[in-house]
Biopython code that builds the backbone (N, CA, C, O; Angstrom):
import numpy as np
from Bio.PDB.StructureBuilder import StructureBuilder

atoms = [
    (1, "MET", "N", (11.724, -33.107, -27.281)),
    (1, "MET", "CA", (11.089, -32.793, -25.906)),
    (1, "MET", "C", (12.264, -33.109, -25.281)),
    (1, "MET", "O", (12.893, -34.150, -25.474)),
    (2, "LEU", "N", (12.681, -31.902, -24.264)),
    (2, "LEU", "CA", (13.867, -31.708, -23.666)),
    (2, "LEU", "C", (13.503, -32.921, -22.746)),
    (2, "LEU", "O", (12.359, -33.374, -22.716)),
    (3, "MET", "N", (14.501, -33.409, -22.018)),
    (3, "MET", "CA", (14.822, -34.536, -20.984)),
    (3, "MET", "C", (14.713, -34.167, -19.548)),
    (3, "MET", "O", (15.842, -33.984, -19.094)),
    (4, "PRO", "N", (13.664, -33.968, -18.556)),
    (4, "PRO", "CA", (13.608, -33.357, -17.317)),
    (4, "PRO", "C", (14.884, -34.431, -16.825)),
    (4, "PRO", "O", (15.449, -35.406, -17.321)),
    (5, "ASP", "N", (14.982, -33.622, -15.520)),
    (5, "ASP", "CA", (16.265, -33.884, -14.944)),
    (5, "ASP", "C", (15.173, -35.058, -14.441)),
    (5, "ASP", "O", (13.953, -34.900, -14.401)),
    (6, "PRO", "N", (15.936, -36.324, -14.053)),
    (6, "PRO", "CA", (15.529, -37.423, -13.257)),
    (6, "PRO", "C", (14.964, -37.221, -11.572)),
    (6, "PRO", "O", (13.971, -37.593, -10.947)),
    (7, "LYS", "N", (16.446, -36.259, -11.197)),
    (7, "LYS", "CA", (15.989, -36.264, -9.675)),
    (7, "LYS", "C", (14.989, -35.146, -9.493)),
    (7, "LYS", "O", (14.370, -35.204, -8.431)),
    (8, "VAL", "N", (14.693, -34.125, -10.312)),
    (8, "VAL", "CA", (13.192, -33.256, -10.363)),
    (8, "VAL", "C", (12.355, -33.743, -10.153)),
    (8, "VAL", "O", (11.513, -33.623, -9.263)),
    (9, "LEU", "N", (12.506, -34.575, -11.216)),
    (9, "LEU", "CA", (11.101, -35.242, -12.095)),
    (9, "LEU", "C", (10.787, -36.297, -10.839)),
    (9, "LEU", "O", (9.590, -36.559, -10.952)),
    (10, "ARG", "N", (11.353, -37.052, -9.643)),
    (10, "ARG", "CA", (11.346, -38.069, -8.660)),
    (10, "ARG", "C", (10.653, -37.342, -7.786)),
    (10, "ARG", "O", (9.632, -37.671, -7.181)),
    (11, "SER", "N", (11.376, -36.119, -7.732)),
    (11, "SER", "CA", (11.084, -34.963, -6.503)),
    (11, "SER", "C", (9.445, -34.635, -6.734)),
    (11, "SER", "O", (8.553, -34.691, -5.888)),
    (12, "LEU", "N", (9.357, -34.320, -7.979)),
    (12, "LEU", "CA", (7.648, -33.948, -8.492)),
    (12, "LEU", "C", (6.908, -35.410, -8.015)),
    (12, "LEU", "O", (6.017, -35.171, -7.199)),
    (13, "LEU", "N", (7.011, -36.444, -8.230)),
    (13, "LEU", "CA", (6.118, -37.410, -8.403)),
    (13, "LEU", "C", (6.086, -38.265, -6.895)),
    (13, "LEU", "O", (5.433, -39.293, -6.713)),
    (14, "ALA", "N", (6.916, -37.610, -5.908)),
    (14, "ALA", "CA", (7.010, -37.811, -4.887)),
    (14, "ALA", "C", (5.976, -37.036, -4.124)),
    (14, "ALA", "O", (5.216, -37.658, -3.382)),
    (15, "ARG", "N", (5.873, -35.637, -4.251)),
    (15, "ARG", "CA", (5.492, -34.493, -3.744)),
    (15, "ARG", "C", (4.104, -34.890, -4.336)),
    (15, "ARG", "O", (3.372, -35.106, -3.371)),
    (16, "TYR", "N", (3.394, -35.088, -5.552)),
    (16, "TYR", "CA", (2.146, -35.382, -6.079)),
    (16, "TYR", "C", (1.651, -36.501, -5.094)),
    (16, "TYR", "O", (0.659, -36.521, -4.366)),
    (17, "ALA", "N", (2.601, -37.384, -5.285)),
    (17, "ALA", "CA", (1.752, -38.492, -4.397)),
    (17, "ALA", "C", (1.655, -38.227, -2.321)),
    (17, "ALA", "O", (0.878, -38.938, -1.683)),
    (18, "ASP", "N", (2.340, -37.403, -1.756)),
    (18, "ASP", "CA", (2.204, -37.304, -0.765)),
    (18, "ASP", "C", (1.320, -35.967, -0.637)),
    (18, "ASP", "O", (0.934, -35.731, 0.508)),
    (19, "LEU", "N", (1.049, -35.315, -1.354)),
    (19, "LEU", "CA", (-0.391, -34.468, -1.303)),
    (19, "LEU", "C", (-1.886, -35.229, -1.648)),
    (19, "LEU", "O", (-2.916, -35.016, -1.009)),
    (20, "ARG", "N", (-1.743, -36.331, -3.009)),
    (20, "ARG", "CA", (-2.773, -37.094, -2.557)),
    (20, "ARG", "C", (-3.055, -37.653, -1.639)),
    (20, "ARG", "O", (-4.148, -37.409, -1.128)),
    (21, "ILE", "N", (-2.268, -38.535, -1.114)),
    (21, "ILE", "CA", (-2.562, -39.509, 0.238)),
    (21, "ILE", "C", (-2.861, -38.287, 1.347)),
    (21, "ILE", "O", (-3.510, -38.501, 2.371)),
    (22, "ALA", "N", (-2.485, -37.406, 1.117)),
    (22, "ALA", "CA", (-3.027, -36.121, 2.595)),
    (22, "ALA", "C", (-4.231, -35.878, 2.265)),
    (22, "ALA", "O", (-5.020, -35.318, 3.027)),
    (23, "ALA", "N", (-4.531, -36.282, 1.050)),
    (23, "ALA", "CA", (-6.446, -35.589, 0.592)),
    (23, "ALA", "C", (-6.277, -34.291, 0.780)),
    (23, "ALA", "O", (-6.059, -34.164, 1.985)),
    (24, "PRO", "N", (-6.248, -32.985, 0.131)),
    (24, "PRO", "CA", (-6.225, -31.616, 0.296)),
    (24, "PRO", "C", (-7.452, -31.179, 1.646)),
    (24, "PRO", "O", (-8.514, -31.793, 1.542)),
    (25, "ARG", "N", (-7.401, -30.688, 2.242)),
    (25, "ARG", "CA", (-8.014, -30.491, 3.402)),
    (25, "ARG", "C", (-8.460, -28.715, 3.156)),
    (25, "ARG", "O", (-9.513, -28.125, 3.398)),
    (26, "ASN", "N", (-7.475, -28.353, 2.721)),
    (26, "ASN", "CA", (-7.859, -26.535, 2.941)),
    (26, "ASN", "C", (-7.124, -26.039, 1.494)),
    (26, "ASN", "O", (-6.238, -26.589, 0.839)),
    (27, "ASP", "N", (-7.714, -25.020, 1.314)),
    (27, "ASP", "CA", (-7.096, -24.022, 0.109)),
    (27, "ASP", "C", (-5.557, -24.293, -0.581)),
    (27, "ASP", "O", (-5.291, -24.590, -1.745)),
    (28, "GLU", "N", (-4.610, -24.069, 0.626)),
    (28, "GLU", "CA", (-3.409, -24.327, 0.612)),
    (28, "GLU", "C", (-2.805, -25.107, 0.246)),
    (28, "GLU", "O", (-1.736, -24.910, -0.332)),
    (29, "SER", "N", (-3.403, -26.461, 0.514)),
    (29, "SER", "CA", (-2.845, -27.978, 0.290)),
    (29, "SER", "C", (-3.385, -28.450, -1.444)),
    (29, "SER", "O", (-2.933, -29.267, -2.247)),
    (30, "ARG", "N", (-4.604, -27.435, -1.497)),
    (30, "ARG", "CA", (-5.358, -27.983, -2.968)),
    (30, "ARG", "C", (-4.397, -27.212, -4.213)),
    (30, "ARG", "O", (-4.083, -27.498, -5.369)),
    (31, "ARG", "N", (-4.135, -26.079, -3.271)),
    (31, "ARG", "CA", (-2.893, -24.980, -4.582)),
    (31, "ARG", "C", (-1.820, -25.938, -5.043)),
    (31, "ARG", "O", (-1.611, -26.373, -6.176)),
    (32, "ALA", "N", (-1.177, -26.169, -3.886)),
    (32, "ALA", "CA", (-0.099, -26.763, -3.803)),
    (32, "ALA", "C", (0.108, -28.512, -4.818)),
    (32, "ALA", "O", (1.060, -29.038, -5.395)),
    (33, "LEU", "N", (-1.303, -28.890, -4.595)),
    (33, "LEU", "CA", (-1.588, -29.892, -5.192)),
    (33, "LEU", "C", (-1.814, -30.043, -7.178)),
    (33, "LEU", "O", (-1.519, -30.860, -8.051)),
    (34, "ASP", "N", (-2.614, -28.489, -7.071)),
    (34, "ASP", "CA", (-2.843, -28.225, -8.349)),
    (34, "ASP", "C", (-1.379, -27.906, -9.245)),
    (34, "ASP", "O", (-1.042, -28.375, -10.332)),
    (35, "ASP", "N", (-0.594, -26.844, -8.276)),
    (35, "ASP", "CA", (0.746, -26.720, -8.895)),
    (35, "ASP", "C", (1.678, -27.855, -9.296)),
    (35, "ASP", "O", (2.253, -27.918, -10.383)),
    (36, "VAL", "N", (1.766, -28.690, -8.373)),
    (36, "VAL", "CA", (2.370, -29.787, -8.616)),
    (36, "VAL", "C", (2.320, -30.908, -9.806)),
    (36, "VAL", "O", (3.219, -31.409, -10.482)),
    (37, "THR", "N", (0.504, -31.149, -9.781)),
    (37, "THR", "CA", (-0.418, -31.249, -11.107)),
    (37, "THR", "C", (0.653, -30.553, -12.299)),
    (37, "THR", "O", (1.544, -31.229, -12.813)),
    (38, "TYR", "N", (0.467, -29.408, -12.573)),
    (38, "TYR", "CA", (0.246, -28.401, -13.590)),
    (38, "TYR", "C", (1.975, -28.553, -14.141)),
    (38, "TYR", "O", (2.314, -28.655, -15.320)),
    (39, "THR", "N", (3.156, -28.531, -12.622)),
    (39, "THR", "CA", (4.249, -28.727, -13.831)),
    (39, "THR", "C", (4.790, -30.349, -13.819)),
    (39, "THR", "O", (5.846, -30.484, -14.439)),
    (40, "LEU", "N", (4.422, -31.193, -13.415)),
    (40, "LEU", "CA", (4.668, -32.563, -13.784)),
    (40, "LEU", "C", (3.937, -32.645, -15.368)),
    (40, "LEU", "O", (4.615, -33.179, -16.246)),
    (41, "CYS", "N", (2.366, -32.044, -15.778)),
    (41, "CYS", "CA", (2.219, -32.170, -17.185)),
    (41, "CYS", "C", (2.333, -31.081, -17.919)),
    (41, "CYS", "O", (1.637, -31.037, -18.933)),
    (42, "VAL", "N", (3.279, -29.861, -17.591)),
    (42, "VAL", "CA", (4.256, -29.239, -18.170)),
    (42, "VAL", "C", (5.714, -30.156, -18.279)),
    (42, "VAL", "O", (6.284, -30.164, -19.370)),
    (43, "MET", "N", (6.179, -30.764, -17.370)),
    (43, "MET", "CA", (7.943, -31.255, -17.272)),
    (43, "MET", "C", (7.383, -32.459, -18.223)),
    (43, "MET", "O", (8.284, -32.854, -18.963)),
    (44, "THR", "N", (6.407, -33.009, -18.373)),
    (44, "THR", "CA", (6.082, -34.186, -19.190)),
    (44, "THR", "C", (5.083, -34.117, -20.358)),
    (44, "THR", "O", (4.322, -35.006, -20.742)),
    (45, "ALA", "N", (5.271, -32.687, -20.914)),
    (45, "ALA", "CA", (4.269, -32.178, -22.168)),
    (45, "ALA", "C", (3.117, -33.492, -22.310)),
    (45, "ALA", "O", (3.075, -34.474, -23.051)),
    (46, "THR", "N", (2.470, -33.121, -21.516)),
    (46, "THR", "CA", (0.961, -33.827, -21.475)),
    (46, "THR", "C", (0.021, -33.448, -21.162)),
    (46, "THR", "O", (0.270, -33.104, -20.006)),
    (47, "GLY", "N", (-0.903, -33.243, -21.324)),
    (47, "GLY", "CA", (-2.342, -32.224, -20.738)),
    (47, "GLY", "C", (-2.988, -32.741, -19.302)),
    (47, "GLY", "O", (-3.311, -31.894, -18.469)),
    (48, "THR", "N", (-3.152, -34.040, -19.054)),
    (48, "THR", "CA", (-3.576, -34.750, -17.548)),
    (48, "THR", "C", (-2.610, -35.051, -16.818)),
    (48, "THR", "O", (-1.417, -34.905, -17.083)),
    (49, "ILE", "N", (-2.967, -35.378, -16.098)),
    (49, "ILE", "CA", (-2.345, -35.885, -14.575)),
    (49, "ILE", "C", (-2.201, -37.012, -15.157)),
    (49, "ILE", "O", (-1.053, -37.100, -15.593)),
    (50, "GLY", "N", (-2.962, -38.123, -15.421)),
    (50, "GLY", "CA", (-2.812, -39.780, -15.472)),
    (50, "GLY", "C", (-1.615, -39.928, -16.853)),
    (50, "GLY", "O", (-0.828, -40.872, -16.789)),
    (51, "ASP", "N", (-1.543, -39.086, -17.913)),
    (51, "ASP", "CA", (-0.492, -39.013, -19.132)),
    (51, "ASP", "C", (0.488, -38.660, -18.527)),
    (51, "ASP", "O", (1.522, -39.305, -18.698)),
    (52, "ALA", "N", (0.483, -37.863, -17.895)),
    (52, "ALA", "CA", (1.806, -37.126, -16.807)),
    (52, "ALA", "C", (2.441, -37.923, -16.213)),
    (52, "ALA", "O", (3.669, -37.867, -16.155)),
    (53, "LEU", "N", (1.621, -38.973, -15.562)),
    (53, "LEU", "CA", (2.423, -39.904, -14.384)),
    (53, "LEU", "C", (2.981, -41.277, -15.532)),
    (53, "LEU", "O", (4.005, -41.952, -15.419)),
    (54, "GLU", "N", (2.412, -41.324, -16.102)),
    (54, "GLU", "CA", (2.432, -42.725, -17.361)),
    (54, "GLU", "C", (3.926, -42.204, -18.100)),
    (54, "GLU", "O", (4.830, -42.987, -18.394)),
    (55, "ARG", "N", (3.969, -40.792, -18.317)),
    (55, "ARG", "CA", (5.051, -40.258, -19.154)),
    (55, "ARG", "C", (6.454, -39.974, -18.200)),
    (55, "ARG", "O", (7.596, -40.039, -18.655)),
    (56, "ALA", "N", (6.156, -39.689, -16.962)),
    (56, "ALA", "CA", (7.258, -39.752, -15.799)),
    (56, "ALA", "C", (7.968, -41.261, -15.968)),
    (56, "ALA", "O", (9.129, -41.616, -16.169)),
    (57, "ASP", "N", (6.849, -41.890, -15.808)),
    (57, "ASP", "CA", (7.295, -43.570, -15.554)),
    (57, "ASP", "C", (8.299, -43.525, -16.641)),
    (57, "ASP", "O", (9.511, -43.547, -16.428)),
    (58, "ALA", "N", (7.731, -43.459, -17.859)),
    (58, "ALA", "CA", (8.503, -43.513, -19.054)),
    (58, "ALA", "C", (10.135, -43.275, -19.292)),
    (58, "ALA", "O", (11.017, -44.078, -19.595)),
    (59, "LEU", "N", (10.169, -42.145, -19.086)),
    (59, "LEU", "CA", (10.976, -40.996, -18.856)),
    (59, "LEU", "C", (12.393, -41.667, -17.653)),
    (59, "LEU", "O", (13.590, -41.858, -17.868)),
    (60, "LEU", "N", (11.585, -41.857, -16.466)),
    (60, "LEU", "CA", (12.354, -42.349, -16.006)),
    (60, "LEU", "C", (13.388, -43.951, -16.109)),
    (60, "LEU", "O", (14.493, -44.374, -15.771)),
    (61, "ALA", "N", (12.153, -44.396, -16.804)),
    (61, "ALA", "CA", (12.993, -46.166, -17.100)),
    (61, "ALA", "C", (13.953, -45.673, -18.208)),
    (61, "ALA", "O", (15.115, -46.077, -18.190)),
    (62, "GLU", "N", (13.606, -44.969, -19.008)),
    (62, "GLU", "CA", (14.423, -44.422, -20.439)),
    (62, "GLU", "C", (16.132, -43.576, -19.230)),
    (62, "GLU", "O", (17.302, -43.662, -19.600)),
    (63, "ALA", "N", (15.830, -43.123, -18.357)),
    (63, "ALA", "CA", (17.183, -42.379, -18.016)),
    (63, "ALA", "C", (17.709, -43.511, -17.753)),
    (63, "ALA", "O", (18.640, -44.021, -18.376)),
    (64, "ALA", "N", (16.939, -44.126, -16.480)),
    (64, "ALA", "CA", (17.771, -45.234, -15.958)),
    (64, "ALA", "C", (18.353, -46.243, -16.784)),
    (64, "ALA", "O", (19.294, -46.882, -16.313)),
    (65, "VAL", "N", (17.908, -46.518, -18.061)),
    (65, "VAL", "CA", (18.459, -47.471, -18.961)),
    (65, "VAL", "C", (20.163, -46.868, -19.803)),
    (65, "VAL", "O", (21.148, -47.557, -20.069)),
    (66, "THR", "N", (19.953, -45.438, -20.017)),
    (66, "THR", "CA", (20.859, -44.647, -20.620)),
    (66, "THR", "C", (21.914, -44.413, -19.906)),
    (66, "THR", "O", (23.102, -44.293, -20.203)),
    (67, "ALA", "N", (21.114, -44.344, -18.538)),
    (67, "ALA", "CA", (22.393, -44.040, -17.650)),
    (67, "ALA", "C", (23.894, -44.769, -17.519)),
    (67, "ALA", "O", (24.048, -45.959, -17.247)),
    (68, "PRO", "N", (25.102, -43.688, -17.802)),
    (68, "PRO", "CA", (26.146, -44.009, -17.813)),
    (68, "PRO", "C", (26.485, -45.447, -16.373)),
    (68, "PRO", "O", (25.985, -45.052, -15.320)),
    (69, "VAL", "N", (27.016, -46.543, -16.242)),
    (69, "VAL", "CA", (27.512, -46.834, -14.833)),
    (69, "VAL", "C", (28.571, -46.776, -14.757)),
    (69, "VAL", "O", (29.331, -47.259, -15.596)),
    (70, "PRO", "N", (28.989, -46.074, -13.568)),
    (70, "PRO", "CA", (30.529, -46.128, -13.104)),
    (70, "PRO", "C", (30.946, -47.189, -12.978)),
    (70, "PRO", "O", (30.405, -48.189, -12.508)),
    (71, "ALA", "N", (32.534, -46.955, -13.637)),
    (71, "ALA", "CA", (33.143, -48.310, -13.166)),
    (71, "ALA", "C", (33.597, -48.601, -11.577)),
    (71, "ALA", "O", (33.759, -47.697, -10.757)),
    (72, "PRO", "N", (33.750, -49.851, -11.328)),
    (72, "PRO", "CA", (33.936, -50.227, -10.030)),
    (72, "PRO", "C", (35.140, -49.592, -9.259)),
    (72, "PRO", "O", (36.136, -49.589, -9.982)),
    (73, "ALA", "N", (35.321, -49.162, -8.277)),
    (73, "ALA", "CA", (36.167, -48.902, -7.274)),
    (73, "ALA", "C", (37.313, -49.695, -7.236)),
    (73, "ALA", "O", (37.128, -50.729, -6.594)),
    (74, "THR", "N", (38.291, -49.587, -7.641)),
    (74, "THR", "CA", (39.766, -50.804, -7.492)),
    (74, "THR", "C", (40.641, -49.964, -6.898)),
    (74, "THR", "O", (41.771, -50.442, -7.006)),
    (75, "GLY", "N", (40.644, -48.937, -6.321)),
    (75, "GLY", "CA", (41.746, -48.078, -5.422)),
    (75, "GLY", "C", (42.931, -47.518, -6.024)),
    (75, "GLY", "O", (43.870, -47.029, -5.395)),
    (76, "ALA", "N", (42.830, -47.624, -7.368)),
    (76, "ALA", "CA", (44.057, -47.149, -8.517)),
    (76, "ALA", "C", (43.313, -46.073, -9.083)),
    (76, "ALA", "O", (42.086, -45.973, -9.074)),
    (77, "PRO", "N", (44.251, -45.157, -9.647)),
    (77, "PRO", "CA", (43.290, -44.054, -10.832)),
    (77, "PRO", "C", (42.688, -44.585, -11.830)),
    (77, "PRO", "O", (43.522, -45.262, -12.430)),
    (78, "ALA", "N", (41.743, -44.639, -12.304)),
    (78, "ALA", "CA", (41.523, -44.662, -13.919)),
    (78, "ALA", "C", (42.443, -43.874, -14.526)),
    (78, "ALA", "O", (42.841, -42.723, -14.346)),
    (79, "GLN", "N", (42.833, -45.233, -15.704)),
    (79, "GLN", "CA", (43.713, -45.091, -16.639)),
    (79, "GLN", "C", (43.578, -43.115, -17.248)),
    (79, "GLN", "O", (42.491, -42.605, -17.516)),
    (80, "GLY", "N", (44.616, -42.528, -17.317)),
    (80, "GLY", "CA", (44.602, -41.302, -18.308)),
    (80, "GLY", "C", (43.809, -40.011, -17.190)),
    (80, "GLY", "O", (43.305, -38.918, -17.450)),
    (81, "THR", "N", (44.032, -40.875, -15.707)),
    (81, "THR", "CA", (43.456, -39.568, -14.810)),
    (81, "THR", "C", (45.268, -39.175, -14.095)),
    (81, "THR", "O", (46.363, -39.697, -14.307)),
    (82, "ALA", "N", (44.871, -38.161, -13.321)),
    (82, "ALA", "CA", (45.954, -38.030, -12.546)),
    (82, "ALA", "C", (46.113, -38.719, -11.572)),
    (82, "ALA", "O", (45.204, -39.524, -11.369)),
    (83, "PRO", "N", (47.145, -38.717, -10.696)),
    (83, "PRO", "CA", (47.037, -39.492, -9.071)),
    (83, "PRO", "C", (46.555, -38.418, -8.348)),
    (83, "PRO", "O", (46.608, -37.333, -8.926)),
    (84, "ASN", "N", (46.083, -38.443, -7.192)),
    (84, "ASN", "CA", (45.575, -37.202, -6.372)),
    (84, "ASN", "C", (47.140, -37.071, -5.487)),
    (84, "ASN", "O", (48.071, -37.794, -5.135)),
    (85, "PRO", "N", (46.781, -35.898, -5.428)),
    (85, "PRO", "CA", (48.626, -35.069, -5.019)),
    (85, "PRO", "C", (48.483, -35.096, -3.148)),
    (85, "PRO", "O", (49.416, -34.742, -2.426)),
    (86, "ALA", "N", (47.353, -35.506, -2.703)),
    (86, "ALA", "CA", (47.251, -35.686, -1.573)),
    (86, "ALA", "C", (47.889, -37.364, -0.832)),
    (86, "ALA", "O", (47.878, -37.666, 0.361)),
    (87, "THR", "N", (48.285, -38.029, -1.748)),
    (87, "THR", "CA", (48.255, -39.583, -1.380)),
    (87, "THR", "C", (50.046, -39.528, -2.323)),
    (87, "THR", "O", (50.272, -39.174, -3.480)),
    (88, "PRO", "N", (50.985, -40.010, -1.293)),
    (88, "PRO", "CA", (52.121, -40.078, -2.239)),
    (88, "PRO", "C", (52.080, -41.213, -2.933)),
    (88, "PRO", "O", (51.358, -42.174, -2.666)),
    (89, "PRO", "N", (52.965, -41.117, -3.971)),
    (89, "PRO", "CA", (52.736, -42.527, -5.390)),
    (89, "PRO", "C", (53.450, -43.213, -4.771)),
    (89, "PRO", "O", (54.321, -42.643, -4.115)),
    (90, "GLY", "N", (53.387, -44.407, -4.738)),
    (90, "GLY", "CA", (53.624, -45.881, -4.678)),
    (90, "GLY", "C", (54.162, -46.573, -5.484)),
    (90, "GLY", "O", (53.742, -46.654, -6.639)),
    (91, "GLU", "N", (55.172, -47.197, -5.065)),
    (91, "GLU", "CA", (55.826, -48.268, -6.032)),
    (91, "GLU", "C", (55.262, -48.559, -7.021)),
    (91, "GLU", "O", (54.200, -49.102, -6.718)),
    (92, "GLY", "N", (55.437, -48.473, -8.394)),
    (92, "GLY", "CA", (54.909, -49.238, -9.854)),
    (92, "GLY", "C", (53.507, -48.362, -10.069)),
    (92, "GLY", "O", (52.490, -48.793, -10.612)),
    (93, "SER", "N", (53.743, -46.713, -9.377)),
    (93, "SER", "CA", (53.185, -46.104, -9.760)),
    (93, "SER", "C", (52.833, -45.520, -11.110)),
    (93, "SER", "O", (51.749, -45.163, -11.571)),
    (94, "GLY", "N", (54.218, -45.524, -11.680)),
    (94, "GLY", "CA", (55.225, -44.661, -12.562)),
    (94, "GLY", "C", (55.562, -43.297, -12.685)),
    (94, "GLY", "O", (55.497, -42.634, -13.720)),
    (95, "VAL", "N", (56.108, -42.725, -11.009)),
    (95, "VAL", "CA", (56.565, -41.750, -11.019)),
    (95, "VAL", "C", (57.770, -42.123, -9.920)),
    (95, "VAL", "O", (58.015, -43.001, -9.092)),
    (96, "THR", "N", (58.346, -40.931, -10.427)),
    (96, "THR", "CA", (59.958, -41.473, -10.062)),
    (96, "THR", "C", (59.816, -39.890, -9.198)),
    (96, "THR", "O", (59.517, -38.785, -9.652)),
    (97, "LEU", "N", (60.166, -40.313, -7.787)),
    (97, "LEU", "CA", (60.690, -39.340, -6.919)),
    (97, "LEU", "C", (61.966, -38.717, -6.649)),
    (97, "LEU", "O", (62.708, -39.421, -5.963)),
    (98, "VAL", "N", (62.496, -37.432, -7.047)),
    (98, "VAL", "CA", (63.755, -37.106, -6.787)),
    (98, "VAL", "C", (64.700, -36.296, -5.958)),
    (98, "VAL", "O", (64.704, -35.083, -6.171)),
    (99, "ALA", "N", (65.367, -36.699, -5.198)),
    (99, "ALA", "CA", (65.534, -36.181, -4.038)),
    (99, "ALA", "C", (66.596, -34.908, -4.475)),
    (99, "ALA", "O", (67.018, -34.134, -3.616)),
]
sb = StructureBuilder()
sb.init_structure("model")
sb.init_model(0)
sb.init_chain("A")
sb.init_seg("    ")
for serial, (resi, resn, name, xyz) in enumerate(atoms, 1):
    if name == "N":
        sb.init_residue(resn, " ", resi, " ")
    sb.init_atom(name, np.array(xyz, "f"), 0.0, 1.0, " ", f" {name:<3s}", serial, name[0])
structure = sb.get_structure()
């Protein structure tokens, strides 16, 4: 199964929650709830909204565990990256300016 984009999945879950809380009052809001329910089921490869919500939670938890954690910002460029050309090289930067 393809992994849905976590941002899209979170957005759909939020939309679903908003529509459920609002309790559909007309045909338009009922269709919107049906659409988001269907989309969640398709994205999670499930047949019911209950299963889709459980699977979405599991997928988001998995994405949080496997997401790379960015290195802390130290103010120095990461090893193997070029210095920012907008910033003049400082002393000890390994760059020699020749006039």
